[in-house]
C-alpha positions as CSV (number, residue, x, y, z in Angstrom):
1,M,-80.0,138.6,54.7
2,A,-82.1,141.6,53.6
3,G,-80.8,141.3,50.1
4,T,-81.6,137.6,49.8
5,P,-84.4,137.5,47.1
6,E,-85.2,133.9,47.6
7,N,-86.3,134.5,51.2
8,A,-90.0,135.2,50.4
9,A,-91.1,134.6,53.9
10,L,-88.9,137.4,55.2
11,A,-90.1,139.8,52.4
12,E,-93.7,139.0,53.4
13,L,-93.0,139.6,57.0
14,L,-91.2,142.9,56.5
15,G,-93.7,144.1,53.9
16,G,-96.4,144.0,56.6
17,I,-94.5,146.3,59.0
18,S,-95.2,149.9,58.2
19,D,-93.2,151.4,61.1
20,R,-89.6,151.8,59.8
21,R,-88.1,151.8,63.3
22,I,-89.8,148.6,64.3
23,R,-89.0,147.1,60.9
24,R,-85.3,147.7,61.5
25,K,-85.5,146.1,65.0
26,V,-87.3,143.0,63.6
27,L,-84.8,142.7,60.7
28,K,-81.8,143.0,63.1
29,L,-83.3,140.3,65.4
30,L,-83.9,138.0,62.4
31,Q,-80.4,138.7,61.1
32,F,-78.8,137.6,64.4
33,G,-81.0,134.5,64.3
34,E,-80.0,133.6,60.8
35,E,-76.3,134.1,61.5
36,A,-76.7,131.9,64.6
37,V,-78.4,129.1,62.6
38,R,-75.8,129.3,59.8
39,S,-73.0,129.2,62.4
40,L,-74.4,126.2,64.1
41,G,-74.7,124.5,60.7
42,E,-71.0,124.9,60.2
43,L,-70.2,122.4,63.0
44,D,-69.6,119.4,60.8
45,S,-67.4,121.2,58.3
46,A,-65.4,122.7,61.2
47,L,-65.0,119.4,63.0
48,Y,-64.9,116.6,60.4
49,L,-63.9,118.2,57.1
50,R,-61.1,120.5,58.3
51,E,-57.8,118.9,59.1
52,D,-57.2,118.4,62.8
53,G,-60.7,119.8,63.5
54,E,-61.4,117.3,66.2
55,E,-58.1,118.2,67.8
56,Q,-59.2,121.8,68.2
57,L,-62.5,121.3,70.0
58,Q,-62.4,124.5,72.1
59,I,-61.7,126.7,69.1
60,V,-64.4,125.1,67.1
61,A,-67.0,125.3,69.9
62,D,-66.2,129.0,70.4
63,A,-66.5,129.8,66.7
64,V,-69.7,127.8,66.2
65,L,-71.5,129.2,69.3
66,S,-70.2,132.8,68.9
67,H,-73.3,134.0,67.0
68,V,-75.7,132.3,69.4
69,R,-74.0,134.2,72.2
70,R,-74.4,137.4,70.2
71,L,-78.1,136.7,69.7
72,L,-78.4,136.0,73.4
73,E,-77.0,139.4,74.2
74,Y,-79.4,141.1,71.8
75,L,-82.3,139.2,73.3
76,G,-81.3,140.5,76.7
77,M,-81.2,144.1,75.4
78,V,-84.6,143.7,73.8
79,A,-86.2,142.1,76.9
80,A,-84.8,144.8,79.2
81,T,-86.7,147.5,77.3
82,V,-90.0,146.2,78.4
83,Q,-91.7,146.6,81.8
84,K,-92.2,143.5,83.8
85,P,-95.8,142.2,83.9
86,E,-96.2,143.1,87.6
87,D,-95.3,146.8,86.7
88,T,-97.9,147.2,84.0
89,D,-101.4,148.4,84.5
90,G,-102.9,145.1,83.2
91,D,-103.5,146.4,79.7
92,G,-100.8,144.5,78.0
93,D,-100.4,143.7,74.3
94,F,-100.1,139.9,74.6
95,E,-101.3,136.9,76.5
96,F,-99.5,133.8,77.7
97,S,-101.1,130.4,77.2
98,V,-100.4,129.1,80.6
99,G,-103.6,127.1,81.0
100,E,-105.6,129.5,83.2
101,S,-109.0,130.7,82.1
102,L,-109.0,134.1,80.4
103,D,-111.7,136.7,80.4
104,K,-110.7,138.0,77.0
105,P,-112.4,136.6,73.9
106,A,-110.8,133.8,72.0
107,P,-108.4,135.0,69.3
108,A,-109.1,134.8,65.6
109,P,-108.6,131.3,64.0
110,Q,-105.3,132.4,62.4
111,A,-103.8,133.5,65.7
112,S,-101.1,131.3,67.1
113,R,-100.5,130.4,70.8
114,R,-97.4,128.3,70.1
115,S,-94.9,130.9,71.3
116,G,-97.2,132.4,73.9
117,I,-98.0,135.4,71.8
118,I,-101.4,136.0,70.3
119,S,-101.0,137.9,67.0
120,D,-103.6,140.6,66.3
121,R,-103.5,142.3,63.0
122,G,-105.4,145.2,64.4
123,R,-102.6,146.2,66.8
124,T,-99.9,148.7,66.0
125,D,-96.4,147.6,65.0
126,E,-95.1,149.1,68.3
127,A,-97.7,147.1,70.3
128,K,-96.6,143.9,68.5
129,W,-93.0,144.6,69.1
130,D,-93.7,145.2,72.9
131,A,-95.5,141.9,73.0
132,L,-92.6,140.2,71.2
133,A,-90.0,141.8,73.5
134,S,-91.8,140.5,76.5
135,E,-91.7,137.0,75.1
136,M,-87.9,137.4,74.6
137,D,-87.3,137.2,78.3
138,S,-88.3,133.6,78.6
139,L,-86.6,132.7,75.3
140,Q,-83.4,134.3,76.4
141,Y,-83.6,132.4,79.7
142,G,-84.0,129.1,77.8
143,L,-81.1,129.7,75.4
144,G,-78.9,131.1,78.2
145,S,-79.6,128.0,80.4
146,E,-78.7,125.7,77.5
147,I,-75.4,127.5,76.9
148,K,-74.4,127.5,80.6
149,E,-75.1,123.8,80.9
150,F,-73.1,123.1,77.8
151,D,-70.2,125.2,78.9
152,R,-70.1,123.4,82.2
153,R,-70.2,119.9,80.7
154,F,-67.9,120.7,77.8
155,S,-65.1,122.2,80.0
156,E,-65.4,119.3,82.4
157,A,-65.0,116.8,79.6
158,L,-62.0,118.6,78.1
159,E,-60.4,119.0,81.5
160,H,-60.5,115.2,82.0
161,D,-59.4,114.6,78.4
162,R,-62.8,112.9,77.5
163,K,-62.9,114.1,73.8
164,D,-65.6,111.7,72.8
165,Q,-67.8,113.1,75.5
166,A,-66.9,116.6,74.5
167,L,-67.9,115.9,70.9
168,T,-71.2,114.4,72.0
169,D,-71.9,117.4,74.2
170,L,-71.1,119.8,71.3
171,N,-73.3,117.9,68.9
172,D,-76.2,117.8,71.3
173,A,-75.8,121.4,72.2
174,T,-75.9,122.6,68.6
175,T,-79.1,120.6,68.0
176,S,-80.9,122.0,71.0
177,L,-79.6,125.5,70.4
178,M,-80.7,125.3,66.7
179,D,-84.2,124.6,67.9
180,G,-84.0,127.4,70.4
181,V,-83.0,129.9,67.7
182,F,-85.8,128.7,65.5
183,A,-88.2,129.3,68.5
184,V,-87.0,132.9,68.6
185,M,-87.6,133.4,64.9
186,T,-90.9,131.6,65.0
187,A,-92.1,134.0,67.8
188,V,-91.2,136.9,65.5
189,Y,-93.2,135.5,62.6
190,E,-96.1,134.6,64.7
191,C,-96.3,138.0,66.3
192,F,-96.1,140.1,63.2
193,L,-97.4,137.7,60.5
194,G,-99.9,135.6,62.5
195,Y,-98.2,132.3,61.6
196,A,-94.8,130.7,61.0
197,E,-93.4,128.2,58.6
198,P,-90.0,127.2,60.0
199,E,-88.9,125.6,56.7
200,R,-89.3,128.9,54.9
201,M,-87.7,131.3,57.5
202,I,-84.1,130.5,56.6
203,P,-83.7,129.1,53.1
204,G,-81.6,125.9,53.1
205,H,-82.0,125.4,56.9
206,R,-84.5,123.4,58.9
207,D,-85.3,122.9,62.6
208,T,-84.7,119.4,64.2
209,L,-88.2,118.2,63.3
210,G,-87.8,119.3,59.7
211,K,-84.5,117.6,59.4
212,A,-85.8,114.4,61.0
213,L,-88.8,114.3,58.6
214,A,-86.5,114.9,55.6
215,V,-84.1,112.1,56.7
216,R,-86.9,109.6,57.3
217,R,-88.5,110.3,53.9
218,A,-85.2,110.1,52.0
219,V,-84.0,106.9,53.8
220,A,-87.4,105.3,53.1
221,V,-87.2,106.0,49.4
222,L,-83.6,104.8,49.3
223,R,-84.4,101.6,51.3
224,R,-87.2,100.6,49.0
225,E,-85.2,101.2,45.9
226,V,-82.2,99.3,47.2
227,Q,-84.5,96.4,48.3
228,E,-85.9,96.0,44.8
229,L,-82.5,96.2,43.2
230,N,-80.9,93.8,45.6
231,K,-83.4,91.0,45.4
232,P,-82.3,89.8,41.9
233,L,-78.7,90.3,42.9
234,Q,-79.1,87.6,45.6
235,K,-80.7,85.0,43.3
236,R,-78.5,82.5,41.4
237,E,-80.9,82.3,38.5
238,T,-80.9,86.0,37.7
239,D,-79.2,86.8,34.4
240,P,-75.7,88.2,34.9
241,A,-76.4,91.2,32.7
242,V,-79.5,92.0,34.9
243,K,-77.4,91.6,38.0
244,E,-74.8,94.0,36.7
245,S,-77.4,96.5,35.6
246,N,-79.1,96.4,39.1
247,Y,-75.7,96.8,40.8
248,T,-75.0,99.9,38.8
249,L,-78.4,101.4,39.6
250,L,-77.9,100.5,43.3
251,V,-74.6,102.4,43.4
252,E,-76.2,105.4,41.6
253,A,-79.1,105.4,44.1
254,L,-76.6,105.6,47.0
255,A,-74.7,108.4,45.3
256,R,-77.9,110.4,44.7
257,F,-78.8,110.0,48.4
258,M,-75.4,111.2,49.5
259,E,-75.6,114.3,47.3
260,G,-79.0,115.3,48.7
261,D,-79.7,117.7,51.6
262,A,-81.1,114.9,53.9
263,F,-77.7,113.1,53.9
264,F,-76.1,116.1,55.6
265,Y,-78.8,116.1,58.3
266,L,-77.5,112.7,59.5
267,R,-75.0,112.5,62.4
268,S,-71.4,112.3,61.4
269,D,-71.1,108.6,62.3
270,D,-74.0,107.7,60.0
271,R,-72.5,109.7,57.2
272,K,-69.2,107.9,57.7
273,Q,-71.0,104.6,57.4
274,F,-72.6,105.6,54.2
275,G,-69.3,106.8,52.9
276,E,-67.7,103.4,53.7
277,F,-70.5,101.6,51.7
278,R,-70.0,104.0,48.8
279,E,-66.2,103.4,48.8
280,V,-66.7,99.6,48.8
281,L,-69.4,99.5,46.2
282,S,-68.3,102.2,43.8
283,G,-65.3,100.2,42.5
284,G,-66.9,96.8,42.6
285,S,-69.2,94.5,40.6
286,A,-72.3,92.4,41.2
287,A,-70.4,89.2,41.4
288,R,-67.7,90.5,43.8
289,N,-69.9,92.6,46.0
290,K,-73.0,90.5,46.4
291,R,-72.6,90.3,50.2
292,D,-71.8,94.0,50.4
293,C,-75.1,94.8,48.7
294,E,-77.0,92.5,51.1
295,G,-75.2,94.2,54.0
296,F,-76.2,97.6,52.7
297,D,-79.8,96.5,52.4
298,K,-79.8,95.3,56.0
299,Y,-78.2,98.5,57.2
300,L,-80.9,100.6,55.6
301,D,-83.5,98.4,57.4
302,S,-81.7,99.1,60.7
303,L,-82.2,102.9,60.2
304,S,-85.8,102.5,61.3
305,F,-84.4,104.0,64.6
306,V,-84.9,107.4,62.9
307,S,-88.6,107.2,63.8
308,Q,-87.7,106.6,67.5
309,R,-86.2,110.0,67.9
310,G,-88.1,112.0,70.5
311,V,-89.0,114.9,68.2
312,L,-90.5,112.5,65.7
313,I,-92.4,110.4,68.3
314,K,-94.3,113.4,69.5
315,H,-94.9,114.7,66.0
316,D,-96.2,111.3,64.9
317,T,-98.3,110.6,68.0
318,D,-100.0,114.0,67.8
319,L,-100.6,113.9,64.0
320,R,-101.9,110.3,64.0
321,A,-104.3,111.2,66.9
322,K,-105.5,114.2,64.9
323,I,-106.1,112.3,61.7
324,D,-107.9,109.5,63.6
325,S,-110.2,112.0,65.4
326,E,-111.1,114.0,62.3
327,L,-111.7,110.9,60.2
328,K,-113.9,109.4,62.9
329,R,-116.1,112.4,63.0
330,A,-116.3,112.8,59.2
331,L,-116.9,109.2,58.3
332,A,-120.0,109.1,60.6
333,Y,-121.6,111.5,58.1
334,A,-120.4,109.8,54.9
335,Q,-123.9,109.1,53.5
336,L,-125.4,112.4,54.6
337,L,-122.6,114.8,53.5
338,P,-120.6,113.0,50.9
339,D,-118.9,116.1,49.4
340,V,-117.8,117.4,52.8
341,V,-116.6,114.0,53.9
342,C,-114.5,113.6,50.7
343,E,-112.9,116.9,51.3
344,V,-112.1,116.0,54.9
345,I,-110.6,112.7,53.7
346,H,-108.4,114.6,51.2
347,Q,-107.1,116.9,53.9
348,E,-106.3,114.0,56.2
349,F,-104.3,112.4,53.4
350,V,-102.4,115.7,53.0
351,K,-101.5,115.5,56.7
352,A,-100.6,111.8,56.4
353,E,-97.9,112.8,53.8
354,R,-95.9,114.1,56.8
355,L,-95.8,110.5,58.2
356,F,-94.0,109.3,55.1
357,G,-91.4,106.7,56.0
358,L,-93.1,105.6,59.2
359,N,-94.9,102.6,57.8
360,D,-94.7,100.9,54.4
361,Q,-98.5,100.2,54.3
362,L,-99.2,103.8,55.2
363,D,-96.8,105.1,52.5
364,S,-98.4,102.8,49.9
365,L,-101.9,104.0,50.8
366,V,-100.9,107.7,50.6
367,S,-99.2,107.1,47.3
368,R,-102.3,105.4,45.9
369,W,-104.4,108.4,47.0
370,A,-102.0,110.7,45.3
371,S,-102.4,108.7,42.1
372,L,-106.2,109.2,42.1
373,S,-107.8,111.7,39.8
374,E,-109.7,114.6,41.2
375,A,-113.0,113.0,40.2
376,E,-112.1,109.8,42.0
377,R,-111.1,111.7,45.2
378,N,-114.5,113.4,45.1
379,D,-116.4,110.1,44.6
380,L,-117.4,108.6,48.0
381,Y,-117.3,105.1,46.5
382,D,-113.5,105.5,46.1
383,A,-112.7,107.9,49.0
384,E,-114.6,106.4,51.9
385,P,-112.8,102.9,51.9
386,M,-109.4,104.6,51.6
387,G,-110.4,107.0,54.4
388,R,-111.3,104.1,56.6
389,K,-108.1,102.3,55.8
390,L,-106.1,105.5,56.6
391,R,-107.8,105.7,60.0
392,E,-107.0,102.1,60.7
393,L,-103.3,102.6,59.8
394,V,-102.8,105.7,62.0
395,Q,-104.3,104.1,65.1
396,P,-101.8,102.8,67.6
397,P,-101.5,99.0,67.7
398,Q,-103.9,97.3,70.1
399,R,-102.2,95.8,73.2
400,P,-103.1,92.1,73.6
401,A,-105.5,91.4,76.4
402,A,-104.1,90.0,79.6
403,P,-104.4,86.2,79.5
404,A,-106.9,84.5,81.8
405,D,-105.7,82.2,84.5
406,G,-104.7,78.9,82.9
407,D,-103.9,80.4,79.5
408,F,-100.5,79.5,78.0
409,F,-98.4,81.2,75.3
């Protein structure tokens, strides 16, 4: 990992640690974390791509989780080197954001509370490591509890020959453990760097939210492309040459999607479904596979369930509320501070980009904003109406008022 030149985030982190002893500790912790993430990412190839993989569930589970258990052991060693809070003299090197009022001044804007650690660039490397080590106690407990619960459920399922349940438990465990390992690595980055970007910590790997966002975006792009290509295929009056051309483009779009990273973030059953569509369509024609194209179109529509995953619901709810709140404040001063308001509107459209795939109208608006020139974005005449429309689209739908007595539906 240390010799991976493309990991710019790691190089930036280590470059800021002057104490060689602490740097080695941090590197070792991140190495264990990366090995655990890569091992968890091998689940699909071990289960579904290897012959008889599903018949060797216990062996696969032991192999995939081995590096997580190794990380867990190291976290225990790290946490054990730090005094418990009740044994300290109160002059600790970190704070927990547990909701109580604190007498200490608020941290600098770049400091993060997400992991419970407040990073302070003025502290020594050793003080930061002690703060991080103290945080490892709770992270170790969380990961350990997850593994214990998995072991119990998994062994019980195998004992009663419930392989489908064992597969589900293993899939669910790797997902939650992946997020747990990312939480450990995020804590490291936030403590020593002041911030963390999960998508940059391990090149080629993402946490659950990052994967869900990538899948939603890729599916939305594919769905719209397939819809446009499929419409002429379903009309009798369309020229046969046009139908055949559209059919070829549709198959190519499916192939591109299946070659992309987002495809491998899907669950195995969804990947199998895409594989079946590809097998049927790749050797067919517009005339023979007209109904298959319509079925594929409808199937992509059904994948709207992606946005109903818990991790996306929270992300979307929080982000929409933030965009709504900030636009509401800014738009109230549109005539007084046009330059400032235009900049705020631009920043909210940048945030809205993370909602891509949630709503066709929202995607269309964000795309229109992206097509504007810099001069147009800085012109209140163009920016304000689009900012108001963005605020309208991110607001939750209004619930209908309760009918008065005597009203009928």
